[in-house]
N, C-alpha and C positions, 0 to 999 in steps of 0.2 A: 504494500500500500504506500503511495506517495505521501510525503508529509503535506499537510494542509497549510495554507497561508497563515492561518491562525497559529498553528504549532510553530512555524518559523518565526512569526512575530513574538510569540511567547518566549522562545529561546533568545531572540534579540533583546527583548525587554529585560530579561534576567541579566544579560551582559551589561546593559546600559544603566540600570538602576540598582542602587545598593539595597540590601535587605533592610527592612524597617527595624529600628531598635525595638526590643521586646517591651519597652516601657512607653512606646509611642501610642497615641490615640488610635491610629490605624491598626497597629498590631493587636491592641487589646480588642478593638471592634471586630476584627476578623477572627480572633480567638473565640469571642462570644458567639459570632455568627456560626462558626464551625460547630461549636458545642450545641447551640440551640437547634440548628438545622438538622444535625444528625440525630440528636436525641428525639426530636419530634417526628421527623420523617422516616428515619431508618429504624430506630429502636422502638418507637411507639406506633408507627404506621399511621401517622396523621396525614392522610393523602391530600386533604384540602390545603394544609400548610405547605406540603411539598409542591403542589400545583402552583401556589402563589409565589414560590421562592425559586423557581427555575425559569429560564428564558424559553420563549416559544421555539427557539432554534437550538435547544440543548444538544450537545454532542458529547457522547460518553464512550470513551475508549478503554477497553478492559483487556488485559493480557490473556485472559482465559475465556472470557465470554464474548469477545469480539466487539464490534462497533454497534452502538445503539443510538438511534435518534430519540427525540422526546416521546413519541408514541410507543416505540418498542420498549423504551426504558420504563414507562408507566405500566405497560402490560407485564413486564418482568417483576416490577415491584409488587403489583397486585397479586399476580399468580404464584409468585415464589416467596419473596421476602415477607409478604403480609398475608399469606394464604391461610394462616391459622395452623393449628396442629400443636402437638405437645412441645416441640422445640422451636424457639424463635431466634434467628440470627441477631446479634447485637454488635455494634461497632463502638470502639473506644479509641480515641486519638492518643498518641504519645505526645503530650503537651511539650516536652523538651525538644521534640523534633521540628516543631512548627517554625516556618520561615514565611515572611510576607514581603512582597515586592509591589510597590504602588504602580499603577498605570495612569499616565497623564495624557491629555490631549489639549493642546493650546494652554498649558498651564493649569488645567482643571483636572482634578482627580475624577476618573470615570470608572475605575475598576481596580482590582488587585489580583495578584497571583499568590496563591497559598500552596505551600509545599510541606510535606511531612510524612510521617509513618502512622499507620493505624493498625489496630488489632481487631480480629473478629472472633466471636464466641458464639456458642449455642447456649441459650438459656432455657432451662426446663424447671418448672415449679418444684420446689423442695430440693433442688440440687444446686451445686456450685456451678457457675458458668464454665463451660468447656471451651478452651482455646482451640480455634480451628486454623487460623492463619494470621500472618502479618504481611502487610504490603505497603508500598509507597504510593503517594498520591500527589497530584498537582491539579489544583482547581483554579479556574478563572472565574472570578466573581465580577459582575457588572453592577454598578450603582444606578438604579432606576428611581429617580426622585430621591427619596431617603431610604429606599429598600435595596438591600443587597440580594442579587439573584445569581444563582449558579448557572454559568453559561457553558463551560467546558470542563470535562473531567478526564483525567488520565489516571487509571488505577492499574498498577503494574508491580512486578517483582513479588508476586504472592508466594510466600513460603509457609509451609505447614509442617505438621509432625512428621510426615513421610519424607520431607526434605532435609531432615536432620536438625531442624530448629527447635 
């Protein structure tokens, strides 16, 4: 698959802009955004919240599941992640791994790139969460008015128990 223009711009922006200081307002805002977004949409399956916080042209690239556009992504969330059943996938970010890079156009902040590692577990009532994998992620967040929306997702380098981790 050829790299998209957005992916190339993403890499260029990482080279041009320094990582945000962990104490900056933008870094803290993106840390809260990540925490809130994944707790509500991934861990609790708040589909309405998810729909409101992703862009209409969402692009999701996964090293094991392939490419998903917004419609395919929603179908997979509803049919797999949030289908119910005794075990529920849970995502937890490694907060020490987070890095944030601002995106500017004509001097105005319009988005941010967030990079880090996250861990996945299976949760079952009455049992301890069972670790299933760890992966790296890169997210492109776009500021729409005062709302951060997830625009592009790269989820890669998934390693699990069978990989010796």
